[in-house]
N, C-alpha and C positions, 0 to 999 in steps of 0.2 A: 229622430222624430220626437216631438214634444210629448211630455208625460200626459198632457191634457189636449189631445188633438181637437181642432175646430173651436177651442174656447174663445179665440180672438175673432172668429168669423161668424159664429152663430150664437144665439142666446143659450145660456146655461140654465137649465131648469133646476133650481134649488128647492122648489116647493111645487106642489100640484097647483097649476095656475087657476085662479078664480074664474077667469074667462078663457075658454079654449081659443086656440089660434086657428086661422083659416086652413082648410085642407090644402089649398093651392100653395100657400106659403110653406107648409110642412113638406109637401111633395117636392117643392123646388129645392129645399135643403137636402132631402134624401137623394134626389137625383144628382146633385152636385157631388155629394160624398161618394155615391156609388160609382159614378163615372170616373172620378179620380182614382179610386181604389182599384177598379177593374183594370185601369191602364197599367198598373204595376204588373199584374200577372199576364196580361194580354201580350206582353213582350216575349213570353216563352222562356224567361230567364229565372223562373221561380220553381224551386224543387217541390214536388207534390202539391198539396193544398188545393189546387183547382184541377181536378182530374179530368173533367170534361172540357170546360172552356168554350163551349158552343152556345152562344146567346140564343140561337133559334131553339135549341134543345131546352134551355132554361125557360124560355117563354112558353114552350109546350107544357113543361112540368108545372109552371106557374098557373096555367089554365086549369090543369087537373087538380092542383092543390087548392085553388080558389073555390072550386065547387064543393069541397068538403072541409075547408079550413075551419069552419065554425062547428064542425061535428065532433062530438066526443066518442071516441072508439069504444068506450065502455058501454054505450047505450045501443046494444045490438038489436033490441026490439024496435027501436026507432030507425036505426041505421044498419039494416042487414047487409048493405054494400061492404061494410068493413070486414065481415066474415069472408066475403068473396075475395076482397083484396088480400087480406092477411093469409088466408088459406092458400091462395094461388102463389103468393110470394114465397111462402115456405116450400110449396111443392116444386116451384121452379129451382130453388136453391138445392133441394134434395136431389132433383134430377141432375143438376150441374155437378153435384158431389157424388154421383153414382150410387145413390141409395138403392138402386135396383140390384146391386151386388149383395145386399143384406137379405138373408133368407130365414134367419132364425129369430128375428125380433121385428118389431114395428118401428121404423124410423119416424122421427117427428122433429119439429123445430119451434122456434120462438123468434118473433120480430122484436128487436130492441131499438133503443134510441142512439146506438153508436157502438163502435168496437169495444170500448171499455165496458159498456153494459153487457155486451155479448159474452165477454170474458168473465165478468162478475157473475152472470147468471149460470154459466157453465160450472164455475168453481163452487158456487153455492149449491148447485144440483149435486155435484160429486160429494160435497160434505154431507148433505142430507141423505143421499142414497147410501153412503158408507155407514152413516149412523144407523139407518134402518136395517141394512142387510149384513153389516159386519161388526156392528157394535162399537164403531170408532167415534167417540165423542168425549168431550171434556167431562160430561156428566158421568161417563163410565170410566173416567180416569185415563183416557187414551186421547192425547192431543193429536188431531189429524195433521198430516203434513202434505205439502205439494213439492214435487221435484221438478225444477225447470232450468233451462240454460240461462246464462247471464245475458244472452241476447234477447230473451223473451221480453215482451212489452211490459212496462211498469204497471199496467193494469193488473197483472198477476200479483205483483207485490201489494197493490191496493186491495185486491180481493183477500189476500192472506191477512192484511192488517184489519180489514173490516169484519171478517168472518172468524177470527180467532184460529187461524191455520198457521202452522209452522212453515216458514218459507225456506226451502233448501235449494240454494242456487249453485249450479255447477258451472265451472269455467268452460270456455270453448277453446278449440285449437286455434292459436293465433294465426296460423298459416291458412287454414281452410275456412275459419270463422264458424265451423260447425261443432255441435256438441258430440262428444264421444259417448255412445250408448253404454260402454262399460263404466264410465264415470257416473252416468245416471244410475246404473244398476247398484253401484256402491252406496248410494244415498237412499235407496228404497228400503223400507222396513215394513213391519206388520201394520203400521199406522198410516202408510202412504195411501192417499185417496186417489191421486192421479199424477201423471207426468205430463210434460208439455214439449211440443216441438213446433217449429214455425215454418210456414211456407208462404212467402219467405219472411225472414226476420226483418224488422225495420232498420236496424243499423246498417246492414250490409246487403240486404236483398237476397241472401243465400238461403237455401232450403235444407233444413236439418234432415238427417237420414231417417225419414218417417217409417220406412219398411222395417228397419232394425228396431226402432223404438216401438213399433207395433208388436213385434215378436217379444220384446222385453215386457211390454204391458200384459200380454197374454200369459207369459211365463210367470209373472209375479202377481197376476190377478188384480191389476189396478187399471184405472181409466187412462186413456191417452187423448188429450185435447190437442188438436192441430189448430194453431192460430193462423188462419188464412184471411185475417182482417185486411191485410194489404194485398195479398196475392190471389184471394179466392175468386175474384171476377176477371182475372187476366191470365193466370197460369193455366187453367183448363184450355183456354183458346190457344195459348202458346204451344201446348201439347198437341192440339189438333193441327197446328201449323208446322209441326215437326221440329220444334225447338228443343227436344230432348228433356222435357220436364218430367222428373220422376213422379210416380203416383204418390199422392199424399192424402187421398180422400177415402171413402168407404170401401174402395176396392182393396185397401190395405187392411188385412186382418189385425185387429187390435185397436184401430182408430175408433174411438167411441163418441167424439164430438168434434165439430169444426165451426169456427167463427169466420164469417165472410161479410165484409162491409159493402152494402149496396150503395153507400154514399161515397165510396172511393171509385174503383173501376167499374162499379155497377151504374155509375153516372146518375144516381138519384140525388135528391137534396140532402144536405147535412142533417144528421139526426136520425139515421136509418142504418140498421145492420141486422144480420140474421145469425142465429146460432142453431145448428142442427145436431141431432143426436142419433146414434145408431139404434138406441132403445128408448122408446117413449117412456118407459118406467123411470129412466134417469131424469129426463126433462120434468116429468110430473112430480118428482121428489121435491122440487122447489116451488110448486104451486102453494099459494097462501089461502087459507080458509079461516074465517072468523064466524063461528055459528051463533055466539051468544050476545053479540052487540045489540044494544037497544035500538039502533037504527035499522036493524034487519040483518039478514045473513049477507056476508061479504066474502068475495073470493076474487083473486086475480092471478093470471098466469105468470106474472113477473113482478118486479119491484115497482114499476110505474103504476099509477092509478089512472087518472085522466090522460088521454093521448089525443092529439089532433088527428082526425081522420084525413086531413089533407096530406100528411106525410105518407100514410098508407096508400092513398090514391096516386100520389106522384111517383112513389117507388114502383108500384104496380105498372103505371103508365110507362115509366122508363124501360123496365124489363121487357114488357110485352111489345113495345114499339121497336126496340133495337133487335130483339131476338138473337139467336145464335149467330146469324150472318153479320149483324151489325157489330156485335161484340168481337167477333173473330176479325173483322176488317180493321177495327180500331186497334185491337191487340197486335195485329201484324205491323201496323204503322209504328206503334210504340216499341215493339221488340227491335224493329229495324233501326229506329232512331237511337235507341239505347246502345245498340251494337256500334253504331257510328260514333257516338259520343265516347264510348269506352275506348275505341280505337284512337281517338284524339288524345285521350289521357295516356294511353300506352306509347304514343309517339314521343313522349317526353321521358327519357330514362330516369330522371330523379323521382318521377311519380309512379305509384304502384296501386293498382286495383286490388282491393281486399277480397280474397276468396274468388269464387267462380259464380258471379251473380248473373241475373237475367235482365229484367226491366228496371231494376233499382240497384244502384251501385254506390260504393264508397271508395275514396282513394286517399292515400297518405304519402309521406315521403320519409326516407331515412336520412336525406341530405339536409333538410330544413324543416322548420315547423310549418305544417301545411296551412296554418292560419295566415301566413303571409300571402298565400294565394287568395284566400277568402278576403283579406283586407284589400288587395289590389282589385279584385273583381267586383266588390260591392258597389263602388262608385259607377261602375259600368252597368249596373242594374241587376247583377246576379245575386240571388238569395239562396245560399246553400244551407242545409241543416248541419249544425255543428255536432261533432262527436268527440268522445274522449276515451282514454285508456285503450289504445293509443289515440292521440289527436288525429282526426280525419274529417273530411267533409263528404257530404252525401247528396246524391241527386236521385230523386224518385222521378222517373220520366213519365210524363203525362201527355195528354193530347196537345196542349199548347206548345210543347217542345217539337212536335212533328210538323209545325208550320215551316214553310220555306224560309231559309236564311238563318234559322236558329243554330243549327249545327255549325255553320260557317262562322257565325259570330262567336260561338263557344271556342272554336279552334283558334281564331285570331286572338281573342282575349286571353285564353289560357297560355298561349305562347308568350305573350307579354308578361303575364303573371308569373310564369316559371322563371323568367329572367329576373324580375323584381324580387322574387322570393330568395333566389340565390344571392343577389346583391345584399339584401337585408340580413341574411344569415352570415355572410362574410363580414359585414360591419358589426355583427353582434347585437343587432337591434331586436327588441321584443316585439311580438305581435300585438295588435290592438284588440281584435276580436277574440283572441285566445284567452284574454283575461275573463271574458264572459262565458265563452262556450267550451274552452279547452279544459282538459283535466288538470288537476292540481299536481304540480311536480312532486314526486315522491308518494303520491296517493293521498287519499283522504285520511285525516286524523279527526278525532272527536272535536278538537278545537276548531279546525278548519270547517268541519261540517256545521258546527254551531254558527260560525260567521256566515257561511254560505246560505244557511237556512234563514238567518235574519235578513240577509240581502234579498233573498227570493220572496220572503214574506212581505217585505216592503214593496216589491214590485207588484205582488198580487193585491196588496192594500190599495196601491195607487190606481190600479186598473179598475177598482170598484169604488172610486171616490170622485170628488169634484175638485176643480182647481180652487186654490185659496181665493177668498174674496179680496178685491182691491179696495182698500179703505181710503 
């Protein structure tokens, strides 16, 4: 793909135009781009990304969004609907996470703009609560720390970076891909504010031993955040359908917060997630208040200020329209499809599924670099997520994969890819995509990290820039 897509087809806006362009002309451009880009994921060959893939559902959400798109959720006096939407979204997630099992505190939640922000708010809340209740703060000469598995989402690393928290990362078992609670315990000390488990983790789709981590959290007097950003809206229904999902929610003593993305398997629009807490006191620790500002008293429940009421309305509409029956039906289709896809992988002896996953899985090979498989399948339309240490490719199964013919196409293409990969390995050829997505041989060094960061910075710079002018 070009660094500057559409630059040769549509006008490039280098300045704010003196005269606006006609709506019909702009809508025609938007329609062309949208239709072409939708065709990529409509094939069912794209990992994750489009969790719903139902244009009728998107149209319904667009109607709900449009009615409140112009509304600022801050202005509750003018827009009391936002309190209804937000309160009910939180209540529905608390219900899904079995908050009724909590009897000694008052559970609560927060609607955020995505999984990263749900994680950031949770870790900020733990830092502030630990400062207020345990005296853990840099001001008191005690640097707070967070203990997490290496499979935990990078948003936890970002939280530690932003909030001045020591990041203690624990390796996982290479066979099970799960974290060992005893390894977590060895990293906990008097300045630990919380530990982390995933349900399931993004790289492998496996579920950390949450019950054991809960006992550890209780024993050591620290919080336990369960990252259910990926699995929060599908694992509960897998459990209801009998897929043997272990408890990971508030039924587990010691679990003190859970993140769950409504914009993934909740089938809401992007920019929507929820983080729920066992105890409202932890959530409220990160409330912001400014009482002395000349513009008046200011307060907010989270880091966002203005928010579009359209996202709250659309998220509420998605959840209340689908209900448990709808989510359970879609979950059943996804779990069944994922099982069939994993059976296809297992039918090829050189390929190995990593751990014991559910709806999201990763596979690798000891016989060849798995990126040979990715190289072969990319021209056939397959877009996998690349992984490293070890090199692997990952497929988060969503509703587009449940369409007729997708599993059969995967089976046929993977059979050809496995032969290609063996041939390339025998010839000693390097992979193409591995240079971008795969791990560095021998692991990262400071020199390699500097080079990779420079390359990635260049990519980010390009994505926020314009094509060079032709003179």
